[in-house]
MARMI-877481 format. One line per 5 residues: number of its first residue (from 1); their letters; for each residue x, y, z of N, C-alpha, C. Coordinates in pm, 1 decimal, m for minus. Atoms other than C-alpha are relative to their C-alpha. Example, Ala and Ser with C-alpha at 12.3 -4.5 7.8 and 13.67 -1.06 7.14 Angstrom:
residues 2
1> AS> 89.0 m119.0 0.0 1230.0 m450.0 780.0 90.0 120.0 0.0  m82.0 m119.0 m6.0 1367.0 m106.0 714.0 m77.0 109.0 73.0
***
This chain:
residues 168
1> MTTSA> 103.6 29.0 m96.5 m9535.2 m28379.1 m6019.4 m28.3 124.4 83.5  42.5 m113.2 m80.5 m9731.6 m28116.9 m5832.6 8.7 m36.9 146.8  m8.0 22.7 m144.2 m9668.2 m28084.5 m5463.9 m93.3 96.5 68.5  76.7 m88.0 m85.2 m9923.7 m27951.3 m5224.4 15.9 m48.4 142.3  m19.7 33.1 m140.2 m9912.9 m27943.7 m4853.5 m120.6 45.0 79.5
6> PETAA> 105.4 m50.3 m86.6 m10165.8 m27918.6 m4578.4 45.8 132.7 58.7  m37.6 m129.5 m57.5 m10176.5 m27575.4 m4427.8 54.4 m24.3 140.0  m66.2 24.0 m127.7 m9927.1 m27603.4 m4146.0 59.0 130.1 50.5  m63.1 m118.2 m58.5 m9770.8 m27355.5 m3911.8 142.6 9.5 m52.8  m133.3 m19.4 56.3 m9471.5 m27230.9 m4105.0 83.6 83.9 95.3
11> RGSVY> m91.9 m76.3 m83.7 m9167.4 m27072.2 m3949.9 3.7 147.2 m40.7  2.0 m137.1 48.2 m9221.6 m26755.8 m4150.7 m106.5 12.2 m106.9  95.0 m16.8 109.9 m9427.2 m26612.8 m4432.5 65.3 85.3 m108.1  m53.6 m83.5 107.5 m9368.4 m26445.1 m4764.5 m12.6 147.5 34.9  17.0 m139.5 m41.2 m9485.9 m26126.2 m4593.1 123.0 54.7 71.6
16> DFSVK> m123.1 m41.8 m66.5 m9147.6 m26117.9 m4416.1 102.6 57.5 m98.3  m97.7 m38.0 101.8 m8976.5 m26028.6 m4746.3 m33.6 131.0 m68.6  9.7 m116.7 87.6 m8914.4 m25707.8 m4933.1 78.5 m33.9 m126.1  m62.5 28.2 129.4 m8823.5 m25724.0 m5301.4 m2.0 127.5 m83.4  m1.9 m115.7 90.0 m8743.8 m25479.6 m5579.5 m92.3 m26.0 m118.4
21> TIDGK> 83.2 8.8 119.7 m8999.4 m25412.3 m5850.2 91.0 7.7 m122.1  m80.2 m0.1 122.2 m8883.2 m25434.9 m6208.9 54.2 139.5 m32.4  m51.5 m136.0 20.8 m8840.8 m25055.0 m6206.0 79.9 50.7 120.1  m96.5 m33.0 m103.7 m8622.7 m25064.7 m5893.5 m52.9 48.4 133.4  55.2 m44.7 m128.1 m8862.6 m24972.0 m5612.1 m4.8 m117.1 98.6
26> EVSLS> 5.6 101.0 m105.8 m8834.1 m25164.1 m5284.5 m143.6 m7.9 51.8  135.0 18.6 m51.1 m9170.4 m25311.8 m5178.8 m3.9 m120.0 93.6  20.3 111.6 m91.2 m9283.7 m25536.7 m4897.1 m110.8 m88.4 m55.6  105.1 91.2 45.8 m9477.8 m25846.5 m4994.7 m118.9 0.3 95.8  112.5 m9.5 m93.7 m9695.0 m25774.3 m4689.2 m114.9 83.5 m57.4
31> QYKGK> 107.9 m77.5 63.5 m9889.4 m25536.6 m4915.2 m105.7 m90.5 m63.4  93.5 94.3 62.0 m10057.3 m25850.5 m5056.3 m77.2 m83.1 102.2  72.0 74.9 m103.5 m10197.5 m25972.5 m4722.9 m147.5 m10.6 m36.7  142.3 20.8 25.7 m10541.8 m26123.7 m4763.2 m31.1 m53.9 m137.8  20.8 58.6 132.5 m10493.2 m26247.8 m5119.8 96.7 m115.3 m19.0
36> KLLIV> m91.8 106.2 37.7 m10345.2 m26564.8 m5257.2 101.5 59.5 m97.1  m105.9 m41.5 92.3 m10019.9 m26522.2 m5447.7 42.7 m118.1 m83.7  m62.9 99.1 86.1 m9883.1 m26713.7 m5742.3 134.2 59.8 m39.8  m134.6 m51.1 22.7 m9507.6 m26655.4 m5745.4 65.5 m86.2 m106.8  m48.2 72.3 117.5 m9350.9 m26750.3 m6079.1 136.3 52.4 m43.5
41> NVASE> m127.3 m41.3 59.6 m8991.4 m26748.2 m6203.3 m17.1 m6.0 m152.5  31.3 m15.6 142.1 m9022.3 m26623.8 m6560.9 127.0 25.3 m82.7  m110.7 m25.3 92.1 m8797.2 m26593.9 m6867.3 m56.0 30.9 m138.4  48.7 m49.2 129.5 m8832.1 m26427.9 m7207.4 33.8 m89.3 m119.3  m45.2 80.0 113.6 m8654.7 m26686.2 m7425.7 m9.3 m149.1 29.2
46> CGYTP> 20.0 138.5 m42.7 m8794.5 m27015.7 m7296.2 m116.0 m60.3 m78.5  112.5 67.3 63.7 m9022.8 m27273.8 m7451.4 m130.6 22.9 74.5  119.4 m26.2 m80.6 m9264.1 m27192.6 m7167.8 m39.0 147.5 1.3  28.9 m143.9 m0.9 m9256.9 m26815.4 m7233.4 m144.6 31.9 m38.6  141.0 m29.2 28.7 m9607.2 m26831.4 m7391.3 m91.0 m7.7 123.1
51> QYKEL> 81.5 1.5 m121.4 m9731.4 m26898.1 m7035.6 m26.6 141.0 52.9  29.3 m138.7 m37.9 m9707.7 m26520.6 m6986.4 m145.3 33.8 m34.3  137.2 m29.0 44.1 m10036.6 m26504.7 m7180.8 m101.3 m56.3 99.8  93.0 60.4 m95.3 m10210.6 m26746.7 m6942.0 14.6 60.9 138.9  m17.7 m67.0 m129.7 m10056.2 m26580.0 m6636.4 m79.4 130.5 2.3
56> EELYK> 77.0 m125.0 9.1 m10207.3 m26250.9 m6753.4 m149.8 m28.8 1.6  141.5 38.8 0.9 m10541.3 m26423.3 m6824.4 m46.5 m37.3 141.0  31.6 38.7 m137.2 m10536.9 m26576.0 m6475.3 m13.3 123.8 89.0  m0.2 m122.7 m80.6 m10456.6 m26238.7 m6320.0 m124.2 84.4 m28.7  117.4 m80.3 35.4 m10735.7 m26062.8 m6510.8 m130.0 m67.7 43.5
61> KHGDR> 123.6 72.7 m29.0 m10995.3 m26333.3 m6454.8 m20.8 m23.6 149.6  12.0 36.0 m140.9 m10918.7 m26417.6 m6090.6 79.5 93.7 91.7  m78.3 m96.4 m76.3 m10734.6 m26106.1 m5970.1 m61.2 39.7 133.0  63.1 m26.2 m129.3 m10988.2 m26066.9 m5691.7 38.5 m106.2 102.2  m36.2 111.7 m87.7 m10858.7 m26398.3 m5549.7 150.4 m26.0 7.1
66> VVVLG> m142.9 32.6 5.9 m10492.4 m26420.4 m5656.8 75.6 110.9 m72.0  m88.2 m94.1 67.2 m10209.1 m26187.5 m5746.8 117.4 m80.0 m55.6  m114.0 64.3 64.9 m9954.1 m26318.5 m5996.3 120.9 91.6 19.4  m124.2 m74.9 m17.9 m9597.9 m26208.4 m5913.2 107.2 m64.7 m86.6  m100.8 52.9 91.4 m9336.9 m26251.3 m6188.2 140.3 40.0 42.0
71> FPANN> m139.9 m22.0 m35.3 m8969.3 m26288.4 m6100.7 89.0 m52.2 m111.9  m90.0 44.0 106.2 m8741.7 m26295.6 m6407.1 126.4 m62.8 60.5  m121.3 68.3 m46.4 m8448.6 m26534.2 m6363.1 75.3 m55.0 m120.5  m84.3 45.9 110.9 m8157.3 m26632.5 m6586.2 78.4 m125.2 40.5  m68.7 116.6 m52.9 m8072.3 m26961.2 m6412.8 0.4 m121.3 m91.8
76> FGGQE> 17.2 120.4 79.5 m8169.1 m27203.2 m6687.0 33.7 25.8 m146.3  m42.9 m10.3 139.2 m7969.1 m27189.9 m7007.4 4.1 140.3 m56.5  m10.9 m137.1 49.3 m7939.3 m26810.9 m7029.4 m123.9 49.3 m70.8  124.3 m32.8 70.1 m8304.8 m26772.8 m7125.5 m63.5 131.5 43.8  46.1 m134.5 m37.6 m8347.3 m26435.6 m6953.1 121.1 92.7 5.0
81> PGSNE> m122.8 m78.1 5.3 m8047.6 m26233.6 m7073.6 m19.5 151.1 15.4  24.3 m144.0 5.5 m8213.0 m25890.6 m7077.8 12.2 71.1 133.2  3.3 m86.2 m118.3 m8200.0 m25600.7 m6835.5 m144.7 5.9 49.2  136.1 m15.5 m51.9 m8500.3 m25527.3 m6613.4 m85.5 84.0 m94.4  74.1 m86.6 93.4 m8602.6 m25251.0 m6854.9 m38.7 m76.5 m126.8
86> QIATF> 29.5 79.0 120.4 m8577.6 m25484.5 m7156.4 m107.8 m104.5 28.2  99.1 101.7 m37.7 m8777.3 m25753.8 m6974.1 m138.5 63.8 11.6  128.6 m69.5 m16.3 m9052.8 m25506.8 m6880.2 m60.5 34.3 m135.5  47.7 m34.7 134.1 m9080.0 m25386.1 m7240.3 m47.3 m124.2 m74.1  35.8 126.0 66.1 m9085.2 m25743.5 m7373.5 m135.6 m50.6 49.8
91> CEKNF> 123.2 53.9 m58.7 m9362.7 m25849.1 m7133.9 m122.1 82.4 m39.1  112.1 m86.7 35.4 m9581.8 m25548.2 m7205.0 m31.6 m10.1 m148.8  19.1 m0.9 145.0 m9529.6 m25550.4 m7582.2 m55.1 m132.7 m51.0  36.1 130.6 55.2 m9566.0 m25925.0 m7641.0 m117.9 m68.1 68.6  104.1 71.6 m72.9 m9811.9 m26032.8 m7372.9 m95.0 91.2 76.9
96> GVTFP> 88.3 m92.7 m69.8 m9976.9 m25717.7 m7234.0 m0.3 m19.4 150.8  m7.9 31.1 m142.6 m9855.8 m25808.1 m6885.5 m32.6 122.5 86.7  35.1 m104.4 m96.1 m10019.6 m25599.7 m6612.8 22.9 m46.4 143.7  m25.0 47.3 m136.1 m9947.0 m25823.4 m6313.6 137.8 47.7 45.7  m127.1 m52.4 m50.9 m9660.8 m25715.3 m6086.0 120.8 m82.3 m45.2
101> MFAKV> m126.6 61.7 40.5 m9314.1 m25787.9 m6220.6 110.0 58.2 88.4  m105.2 m38.5 m92.1 m9001.3 m25774.7 m6010.9 136.2 m7.3 m68.1  m136.3 m1.3 53.2 m8629.1 m25724.0 m6065.4 50.2 m143.1 m16.7  m57.7 131.1 28.2 m8434.7 m26015.9 m6206.9 71.4 m52.1 124.2  m60.1 65.1 m116.6 m8327.7 m26261.6 m5934.9 58.9 m134.5 m41.3
106> SVKGD> m45.8 137.6 16.6 m8148.6 m26592.7 m5901.6 m92.5 m88.9 81.6  92.1 89.4 m69.1 m8377.2 m26882.8 m5810.2 64.6 m133.1 38.7  m71.5 120.0 m43.6 m8111.2 m27150.3 m5758.4 149.6 30.1 4.3  m144.3 m17.9 m8.7 m7744.6 m27184.1 m5670.9 41.6 83.1 120.3  m57.4 m72.0 m114.0 m7517.0 m26997.3 m5432.6 m56.5 140.7 16.7
111> DTAPL> 51.0 m137.4 m7.0 m7672.6 m26659.5 m5516.8 m153.1 7.1 m0.7  146.1 2.4 m3.2 m8038.0 m26762.5 m5471.6 m54.7 114.6 84.7  64.8 m110.5 m71.1 m8255.8 m26467.3 m5370.1 m63.3 m51.7 129.3  58.0 42.9 m128.7 m8373.6 m26481.6 m5005.2 m143.9 m51.1 m10.5  137.8 47.2 15.4 m8740.3 m26515.2 m5110.8 m1.8 m142.4 m53.2
116> YQFLA> m2.3 134.4 58.8 m8658.6 m26820.2 m5322.8 66.9 m101.2 93.1  m54.2 89.0 m102.5 m8444.5 m26967.6 m5042.2 m112.8 m44.7 92.7  114.6 28.3 m85.9 m8757.7 m26946.3 m4826.2 m100.5 m92.1 m70.3  101.7 75.3 72.5 m8994.7 m27081.0 m5094.1 37.6 m146.7 m17.7  m46.0 135.1 34.0 m8782.2 m27390.5 m5162.6 47.0 m82.4 119.8
121> DKTKN> m54.7 67.9 m117.6 m8696.2 m27489.4 m4804.1 m109.3 m23.1 104.1  107.3 35.4 m93.9 m8953.5 m27674.0 m4592.0 34.1 40.0 143.8  m36.0 m39.5 m136.6 m8754.9 m27594.7 m4275.4 m26.1 147.9 22.3  28.4 m143.7 m10.7 m8817.6 m27225.4 m4350.3 m147.7 32.0 m21.0  138.6 m34.7 33.3 m9167.1 m27227.1 m4503.6 m103.0 m94.0 61.9
126> GAISD> 90.3 91.1 m68.7 m9315.0 m27524.0 m4317.2 m80.6 m93.3 m86.6  88.5 79.2 85.1 m9466.6 m27691.9 m4622.2 64.9 m63.9 m123.2  m46.0 41.5 132.2 m9269.9 m27726.7 m4947.0 152.9 m7.2 m4.8  m145.7 13.0 16.9 m8920.6 m27850.8 m5035.1 40.2 0.5 m146.8  m27.6 1.1 144.3 m8934.8 m27794.6 m5411.2 63.7 130.5 m44.7
131> APDWN> m66.1 m116.1 59.7 m8690.6 m27560.2 m5584.0 m28.2 m1.3 m149.8  19.6 m2.2 144.9 m8740.2 m27443.5 m5942.3 108.2 m81.7 m70.3  m95.2 75.2 81.1 m8581.2 m27684.9 m6187.0 m2.4 48.5 m145.7  7.9 m63.2 131.8 m8671.5 m27470.7 m6489.9 m79.5 128.6 16.0  79.7 m122.8 0.1 m8846.0 m27146.3 m6582.4 m148.9 m33.2 14.6
136> FCKYL> 145.2 7.0 m13.8 m9214.5 m27092.0 m6503.0 m45.9 m105.1 101.3  47.0 76.5 m115.9 m9227.8 m27293.9 m6180.7 m83.6 95.7 84.4  97.3 m83.9 m68.8 m9510.4 m27169.4 m5963.1 m16.9 m43.4 145.9  30.3 23.3 m141.7 m9556.4 m27138.3 m5586.4 m133.0 66.3 29.9  126.5 m56.6 m43.9 m9905.7 m27091.1 m5450.8 11.5 30.8 148.8
141> VNEQG> m7.6 m49.0 m137.2 m9923.1 m26889.0 m5129.5 m141.4 38.8 42.5  136.3 m31.5 m45.7 m10240.1 m26859.3 m4920.3 m10.5 143.9 51.3  29.6 m136.9 m42.3 m10400.8 m26543.8 m4784.0 76.7 43.3 125.4  m78.9 m29.6 m119.8 m10187.9 m26567.1 m4467.6 150.7 3.5 m28.9  m140.7 m5.9 36.7 m9859.2 m26571.9 m4660.6 74.4 m131.7 12.0
146> QVVGF> m61.4 132.0 m13.3 m9797.7 m26945.4 m4618.4 4.4 m70.8 m135.5  m15.1 77.9 122.7 m9667.1 m27159.6 m4905.7 m87.9 m124.7 12.7  90.4 115.0 m5.6 m9930.7 m27422.0 m4987.0 10.2 m92.2 m121.0  m12.0 87.0 115.4 m9833.1 m27562.6 m5326.5 112.9 40.5 m91.5  m103.1 m21.0 101.6 m9564.5 m27599.1 m5591.7 m47.6 m66.2 m127.9
151> YPSKV> 43.7 49.7 130.3 m9642.1 m27644.0 m5960.9 115.1 16.1 m97.8  m112.1 m10.0 93.7 m9369.1 m27727.4 m6213.1 m38.9 71.4 m129.0  15.9 m75.6 125.1 m9324.2 m27554.5 m6547.3 m113.7 m51.4 m87.4  98.0 57.8 92.8 m9549.8 m27794.9 m6736.5 m144.4 26.6 41.5  136.3 m30.6 m43.6 m9855.3 m27699.7 m6525.2 m35.1 140.3 m49.0
156> KPMSD> 38.3 m127.3 59.4 m10026.7 m27426.4 m6721.7 m78.0 85.0 100.0  68.0 m88.6 m94.6 m10154.1 m27121.4 m6533.5 m151.8 m13.0 1.8  146.3 11.1 4.4 m10513.7 m27173.7 m6649.7 m47.3 m145.7 9.1  38.6 140.7 m14.1 m10511.4 m27550.5 m6585.3 m104.5 m14.9 109.9  100.4 27.6 m102.3 m10799.9 m27696.5 m6385.4 67.0 m21.1 135.5
161> ELVGA> m71.8 29.4 m123.7 m10546.1 m27814.0 m6127.6 38.6 128.1 74.7  m47.1 m122.5 m65.0 m10401.4 m27469.6 m6057.2 m115.4 94.4 32.2  113.9 m89.0 m24.1 m10720.1 m27265.2 m6094.6 m85.3 m55.9 113.4  77.1 63.4 m108.4 m10899.5 m27516.7 m5870.2 61.8 26.8 136.7  m69.4 m27.0 m126.5 m10636.2 m27471.6 m5598.9 m14.0 146.9 41.1
166> ILK> 14.4 m143.1 m28.2 m10663.1 m27093.2 m5626.9 m140.9 31.7 50.8  137.9 m31.4 m34.5 m11041.6 m27091.7 m5602.6 m48.9 m76.1 123.0  36.7 82.4 m115.4 m11047.8 m27343.5 m5315.5 m12.8 83.5 125.4
***
């Protein structure tokens, strides 16, 4: 089930976070101010891995409105075993990925990355209490850095539901 929330005053924003790119550079998510973000936990050996193609299509078609951010994670059945370098090569070679990719993180458990702790905790983000339960879960963030929606793995990136929310 898709969860969306009214735009409420959150206790923080995704702009408060810095993350490492897939090639190891530290960047602040505040560089994306003014655009919607689609934050996705991705994996190379998952049944949903073909969604990389639609994520790239979404980024190319609606990149003026939304930036797709890919966060590789190996939390679900060891489906992202590669190094950051191997993941980057896989994404470029197999899906022509040009959207920003970040260093491998944990999206659940005791070692959950701070960004994902924020995304999955309504007391922190003010809107959503959904944590990824598999690869390719998607968080929609508005132009002010507030979490406004959660879409499970089965929701395809180019679905009417997700594209409609982005273009709203």
